[in-house]
C-alpha positions as CSV (number, residue, x, y, z in Angstrom):
1,M,107.4,116.3,116.4
2,K,109.8,113.9,114.6
3,L,111.0,113.8,111.0
4,I,111.9,110.2,110.1
5,Q,113.8,109.6,106.9
6,L,114.4,106.3,105.2
7,F,117.1,105.8,102.5
8,L,116.0,103.0,100.2
9,P,118.5,101.6,97.6
10,V,117.5,101.9,94.0
11,Y,119.7,99.0,92.8
12,D,120.7,95.6,94.2
13,Q,124.4,94.6,94.6
14,H,124.5,93.5,90.9
15,G,123.2,96.9,89.6
16,K,119.7,95.7,88.8
17,A,116.9,98.1,89.7
18,F,114.5,96.9,92.5
19,A,110.9,96.3,91.4
20,K,108.7,99.4,91.5
21,S,106.3,97.4,93.8
22,Y,108.9,97.5,96.6
23,F,108.8,101.3,96.6
24,D,105.0,101.4,96.2
25,Q,104.6,99.0,99.1
26,A,106.8,101.2,101.4
27,R,104.9,104.3,100.3
28,S,101.5,102.6,101.0
29,E,102.6,101.2,104.4
30,L,104.0,104.6,105.6
31,T,100.9,106.4,104.4
32,D,98.7,104.0,106.2
33,R,100.6,104.2,109.5
34,F,101.5,108.0,109.5
35,G,98.8,109.5,107.3
36,G,101.2,110.6,104.6
37,V,104.7,110.2,103.2
38,T,107.0,112.3,101.0
39,A,109.0,110.2,98.6
40,F,111.9,111.7,96.6
41,V,112.1,109.3,93.7
42,R,112.5,111.4,90.6
43,S,116.2,112.0,91.1
44,P,118.0,109.5,93.3
45,A,120.4,110.8,95.9
46,V,124.0,109.5,95.5
47,G,125.6,108.2,98.7
48,A,129.3,107.4,98.9
49,W,131.3,105.7,101.7
50,Q,134.6,104.0,102.2
51,D,134.6,100.3,103.0
52,P,137.1,98.7,105.4
53,D,139.5,98.0,102.6
54,G,139.5,101.7,101.7
55,E,137.5,101.3,98.5
56,V,134.9,104.0,97.8
57,C,131.4,102.5,97.4
58,R,128.5,104.3,95.8
59,D,124.7,103.8,96.2
60,D,121.8,105.5,94.6
61,V,118.9,105.9,97.1
62,Y,115.3,107.2,97.2
63,L,114.5,109.2,100.2
64,Y,111.2,108.7,102.1
65,E,110.1,111.0,104.9
66,V,107.3,110.9,107.4
67,L,106.3,113.1,110.3
68,A,105.2,111.6,113.6
69,D,104.2,113.0,117.0
70,T,106.3,110.4,118.8
71,L,109.1,108.0,117.8
72,D,108.1,104.3,118.2
73,R,111.6,102.9,118.2
74,D,110.5,99.2,118.4
75,W,108.2,99.6,115.3
76,W,111.0,101.4,113.4
77,Q,113.6,98.8,114.2
78,A,111.3,96.0,113.1
79,Y,110.3,97.9,110.0
80,R,114.0,98.6,109.1
81,A,114.9,94.9,109.6
82,R,112.1,93.9,107.3
83,L,113.2,96.4,104.6
84,E,116.8,95.1,105.0
85,R,115.6,91.6,104.3
86,Q,113.4,92.7,101.4
87,F,116.1,94.8,99.7
88,S,118.9,92.3,100.6
89,Q,120.9,95.0,102.5
90,D,123.2,94.8,105.5
91,V,121.9,98.2,106.7
92,I,119.2,100.5,105.5
93,L,119.6,104.0,107.0
94,V,116.6,105.2,109.0
95,R,117.1,108.4,111.0
96,A,114.9,110.6,113.1
97,T,115.3,114.3,114.0
98,D,113.3,116.7,116.1
99,T,111.4,119.1,113.9
100,E,109.0,122.0,114.1
101,V,106.3,122.6,111.6
102,L,105.9,126.3,111.0
């Protein structure tokens, strides 16, 4: 079984919060496709990274998780690309790990 995690930005490049409908749509799409989703949206996670100029950048993100029997890489790559366009991001992190439900 695979645990797939999506890290969706809370704010755009100008600090304006994305519309709630963006997150509702993602939750609905993931629920329809995978039968459920866990969305961590009450307290955004804070990401930090260093850009090529050495400046530390910060991003608040909501974490969405789904479980799937298999990993459909083509679907996930297309979905990630669509989210990147919708959220005006260079990259949205989507990662998958093997997991075991106990």
